[in-house]
C-alpha positions in Angstrom: 127.3 68.9 160.7 125.3 67.6 157.8 125.5 64.0 157.2 124.0 63.0 153.3 123.5 59.2 151.9 120.9 59.6 149.0 120.0 57.1 146.3 117.6 58.4 143.4 116.7 58.0 139.8 116.1 60.9 138.0 114.8 59.3 134.5 118.1 57.8 133.1 120.3 59.7 135.5 121.1 58.0 138.7 121.9 59.4 142.0 124.0 57.5 144.8 126.2 58.8 147.1 127.0 60.3 150.4 129.3 62.6 152.2 129.4 64.7 155.6 130.0 68.4 155.9 131.0 70.3 158.6 131.1 74.1 159.4 132.1 76.8 156.9 131.1 76.4 153.3 130.9 73.3 151.2 130.9 73.5 147.7 129.2 70.7 145.7 131.8 71.4 142.6 131.4 69.1 139.4 130.3 69.7 135.7 127.2 70.2 134.6 124.9 67.4 134.8 127.4 65.8 137.7 124.0 66.3 140.3 124.6 69.4 142.0 121.3 70.5 141.8 119.6 67.3 142.2 120.9 66.6 145.3 120.1 70.4 147.1 117.1 69.7 146.0 116.7 66.2 147.9 118.1 67.8 151.2 115.8 70.6 151.1 112.8 68.1 150.7 111.9 69.6 147.1 112.4 65.8 146.4 111.3 62.9 147.7 114.5 60.2 147.8 113.8 56.7 146.4 116.6 55.8 149.4 118.8 57.4 152.1 119.5 59.6 155.2 119.7 63.5 155.8 121.1 64.8 159.1 121.5 68.3 160.4 123.0 69.0 163.3 121.7 65.7 165.1 118.1 66.8 163.6 117.1 63.4 161.3 115.4 65.2 157.8 115.1 62.1 156.1 115.4 58.1 156.9 113.4 56.2 154.2 114.9 53.1 156.6 112.4 54.5 159.5 109.9 56.3 156.8 110.6 59.4 158.2 110.4 62.5 156.1 110.1 66.0 157.2 108.4 68.5 155.0 110.4 71.5 153.4 108.5 73.8 155.1 109.0 72.1 158.6 113.2 71.9 157.9 114.5 75.2 158.8 116.5 75.2 155.1 117.1 78.5 153.4 117.4 78.0 149.8 119.0 80.4 147.4 118.2 79.9 143.5 119.8 81.2 140.5 117.4 83.8 140.1 116.8 85.8 143.0 112.8 85.2 142.8 112.2 88.2 144.7 108.6 89.4 145.1 108.2 92.5 142.4 105.6 94.6 144.4 107.1 94.3 147.6 109.7 96.7 148.9 113.4 95.1 150.0 112.7 95.5 153.3 108.9 93.7 153.0 110.9 90.9 151.2 113.6 90.3 153.7 110.8 89.8 156.4 108.5 88.1 154.1 110.8 84.7 154.7 110.2 85.1 158.2 106.1 84.6 157.8 104.8 80.9 159.2 101.9 79.2 157.9 98.6 80.8 159.8 99.7 84.4 159.1 101.8 85.2 162.2 105.8 85.3 162.3 108.7 83.1 163.4 109.8 83.8 166.9 113.0 85.1 167.6 114.8 83.3 170.4 117.7 84.8 172.4 120.1 86.9 170.5 118.1 86.6 167.6 115.9 89.8 168.0 119.5 91.9 166.8 119.8 89.6 163.9 117.8 91.6 161.3 119.9 94.7 161.6 123.0 92.4 161.8 122.2 90.7 158.6 121.0 93.7 156.6 124.8 95.2 157.7 126.8 92.1 156.8 125.0 92.0 153.1 125.2 96.1 153.0 122.1 96.4 151.9 120.6 98.7 154.2 120.6 101.3 151.6 118.2 99.5 149.4 115.4 98.7 151.8 112.8 101.4 150.5 113.6 100.1 146.9 111.6 97.4 144.6 113.4 94.6 143.0 113.1 96.0 139.6 115.6 98.9 140.9 118.4 96.6 142.0 121.5 95.3 140.0 121.6 91.5 139.6 124.1 91.5 142.3 122.4 93.5 144.7 119.1 91.1 144.1 121.0 88.1 145.2 122.2 89.5 148.0 118.8 90.4 149.1 117.3 87.0 148.6 120.6 85.9 150.5 119.4 88.2 153.3 115.5 86.7 153.3 116.6 83.3 153.2 118.9 84.0 157.0 116.2 86.1 158.3 113.8 83.2 158.5 116.8 81.5 160.9 117.6 78.2 158.9 119.9 76.1 160.3 121.3 75.1 156.8 121.7 77.5 153.9 121.5 76.4 150.5 123.4 78.6 147.9 122.7 76.7 143.9 124.5 78.4 141.6 123.3 81.9 143.0 125.7 83.8 140.6 125.8 82.0 137.4 123.6 84.6 135.3 126.0 87.4 136.9 128.2 88.9 134.5 132.2 89.1 136.1 131.7 92.6 137.6 128.5 91.9 139.4 129.8 88.6 140.9 133.0 90.3 141.8 131.1 92.4 143.8 129.1 90.3 145.8 131.7 87.3 146.4 133.1 89.3 149.4 129.6 89.2 151.1 129.5 85.5 150.4 132.8 85.7 152.6 131.5 87.6 155.3 128.7 85.2 155.5 131.1 82.0 155.7 133.2 84.0 158.5 130.6 86.0 160.7 128.1 83.5 161.1 127.6 79.7 162.4 125.5 78.6 159.6 126.8 75.8 157.4 126.4 76.6 154.1 126.1 74.2 151.1 127.2 76.3 147.6 126.9 74.6 144.2 129.1 75.6 141.5 131.0 74.6 138.8 133.7 77.6 138.7 137.2 76.8 140.0 138.0 80.4 141.0 134.7 80.6 143.1 135.5 77.3 144.6 139.1 78.5 145.4 138.3 81.4 146.9 134.9 80.4 149.4 135.3 76.9 150.0 136.6 75.2 153.2 135.5 72.1 152.1 135.0 70.5 148.5 132.7 67.6 147.5 133.9 66.5 144.1 130.8 65.3 141.9 130.7 63.1 139.0 127.9 61.1 137.0 125.8 61.2 140.6 129.0 59.9 142.2 131.5 61.5 145.0 134.9 61.5 143.3 136.6 62.9 146.2 135.8 65.3 149.6 138.0 67.0 151.7 139.7 70.3 152.5 139.4 72.9 149.6 143.3 73.1 149.2 143.8 69.0 149.0 140.9 68.4 146.4 142.2 71.3 144.4 145.6 70.4 144.3 145.4 66.3 143.4 147.0 65.8 139.8 144.6 62.7 139.6 141.5 64.9 139.8 142.2 67.5 137.1 140.8 65.6 134.6 137.3 67.1 136.8 138.3 69.9 138.2 139.7 71.7 134.8 143.0 71.1 133.8 142.9 75.0 132.4 142.4 76.3 135.5 144.2 73.5 137.9 146.4 74.5 140.8 147.3 74.8 144.4 145.3 77.1 147.0 147.8 78.5 149.7 147.0 80.0 153.0 149.0 82.8 153.8 149.3 85.8 156.1 149.4 89.5 155.0 153.2 90.7 156.5 152.7 94.5 155.3 151.8 96.8 152.0 154.2 97.9 149.7 152.4 101.7 148.8 154.8 102.9 146.7 154.0 99.6 144.2 150.9 98.7 145.1 152.0 94.9 146.1 151.0 93.1 149.5 153.7 90.9 151.2 152.8 87.3 152.6 154.1 84.9 154.4 152.9 81.6 153.1 154.4 77.8 153.3 158.0 77.8 151.4 158.3 81.5 151.9 157.6 85.1 151.0 155.0 86.0 148.4 154.3 89.5 146.6 150.8 90.1 145.2 149.0 93.1 143.7 147.8 94.7 146.8 145.2 93.1 148.8 142.9 95.4 151.4 143.9 93.5 154.3 145.7 94.7 157.5 148.9 93.0 158.7 148.6 89.7 160.2 145.2 89.4 158.6 145.1 85.7 156.8 144.3 85.3 153.2 143.9 82.8 150.6 146.0 82.5 147.4 145.2 80.5 144.2 148.5 79.8 142.1 147.6 77.6 138.8 150.0 75.4 137.4 150.6 76.9 133.9 152.0 80.2 135.9 154.7 78.2 137.5 158.1 77.9 136.2 160.7 75.3 137.8 163.9 76.2 137.9 166.4 73.6 139.8 169.1 76.6 140.8 167.9 79.6 142.4 167.3 82.1 139.5 168.0 85.5 139.4 168.0 88.9 137.4 164.3 88.0 136.8 161.3 90.3 136.5 159.1 87.5 138.5 159.2 88.3 142.4 158.3 85.3 143.9 160.8 82.3 144.6 159.8 79.5 146.7 162.1 76.4 147.5 160.4 72.9 147.6 161.1 69.2 146.3 159.2 67.5 143.2 156.3 65.7 144.8 154.2 63.3 142.2 154.3 63.3 138.8 150.7 63.4 136.9 149.5 61.6 134.1 150.9 62.4 130.4 148.9 64.9 128.3 149.9 65.2 124.6 153.1 67.0 125.4 152.4 68.1 129.0 152.6 66.6 132.0 151.6 68.2 135.3 153.8 67.6 138.9 153.6 68.5 142.5 156.5 70.4 144.4 156.1 69.5 148.2 156.5 72.8 150.0 156.6 72.8 154.0 153.2 72.2 155.0 151.6 72.5 151.8 152.3 72.0 148.0 151.9 73.7 144.4 151.6 72.1 141.0 153.4 73.3 137.7 152.7 72.5 134.3 155.5 71.9 132.1 156.8 70.2 128.5 157.8 66.5 128.6 161.3 67.9 127.0 161.7 70.4 130.2 161.1 67.7 132.6 163.9 65.4 130.9 166.3 68.2 130.4 166.1 69.2 133.9 166.2 65.5 135.4 163.3 66.2 137.5 162.0 63.0 139.6 160.3 62.9 143.0 162.5 64.2 145.4 164.7 66.6 143.6 165.1 69.9 144.8 163.8 73.1 142.7 162.6 76.4 142.8 159.1 77.2 142.0 158.9 80.9 140.0 155.5 82.6 140.0 154.7 86.2 138.7 153.2 88.4 140.9 150.3 89.1 138.8 149.6 85.7 138.2 148.0 85.3 141.7 144.8 85.5 142.7 144.2 86.6 146.2 141.2 87.4 148.5 141.0 88.0 152.1 139.2 85.3 154.6 136.9 88.2 155.4 136.0 91.5 157.5 136.2 89.8 160.9 139.9 89.2 160.3 140.9 92.1 157.8 139.8 95.2 159.8 135.9 95.2 158.9 135.5 95.4 154.9 135.4 92.7 152.1 138.8 92.1 150.7 139.2 92.8 147.2 140.6 91.0 144.7 144.4 90.6 143.7 146.1 89.2 140.7 145.1 89.6 137.0 
């Protein structure tokens, strides 16, 4: 458990916030300049706060009221930056174990169960074949995986990932995200992940802390935060939508589709490499949802979920967002005002949500539940 209360002024920018984070991956999400990196610097001890308190698993790292401030090198916090910051003259193996050095030239002692940890971390991140190479011979994604491994091998109580993939192109980012899913699912180390990418947050986060102008606008489970209509101006209207938890039913090998059971019914999505019963997460954007008042037939769209109209969001020009309540979850849809009026859509009205299979982004929760290999992307 991480508890954070911080007040600090950086020139003209004032940070004044508080939040708590439990197990799993907590995303600090917000636009550029919202204060995300400032928060992780304060947690890491790279900056002393004007006022505040930071507690990790009951260990107080900062308490300005008591005059307590633990220096960065004694906090046992792993920090991975946007650039990997590997030592170019050292091999991957030497870089990995450099993080275990402690002042005085020794090495951090391994506790019970930690002596086999290097092999497990190297396997977790898929970097065993890179150990003899130098950083200059690695791709951007490989360098970041090594940087994460170095941080983990310092046996941190908390891992901070500060937009670690911002400099990677889409292909390299897609290469590394499954390993972050592994990290989230197979280690007990809480992770704070800084990002302004909705697809990354929807895929990786257990909890989202939404920041704006140095303040917390909202915090909670990823499905709740990403599905709130009132937060769309700050989470990004173009990518706004819902995150649903589902399970794999079976694979349609002939057509390359995966059938999922989710709240409200069944979904067919482009193939997800996961066995029957595996937990997966799907993201459905509001702009990809069609609403019908009668169950449609004769459509190319494969997915039809029954629900009821929930909240109607603010009007944006000729468009308006609305929520569709499903059993145990909800979707969002973006419709024209004319369509809303002509269909008579109001709170509580029974409707059918229609979604094309190719519009759904789906990812497995990780190798622990999906048969031992990272789950690949599905959808367009």
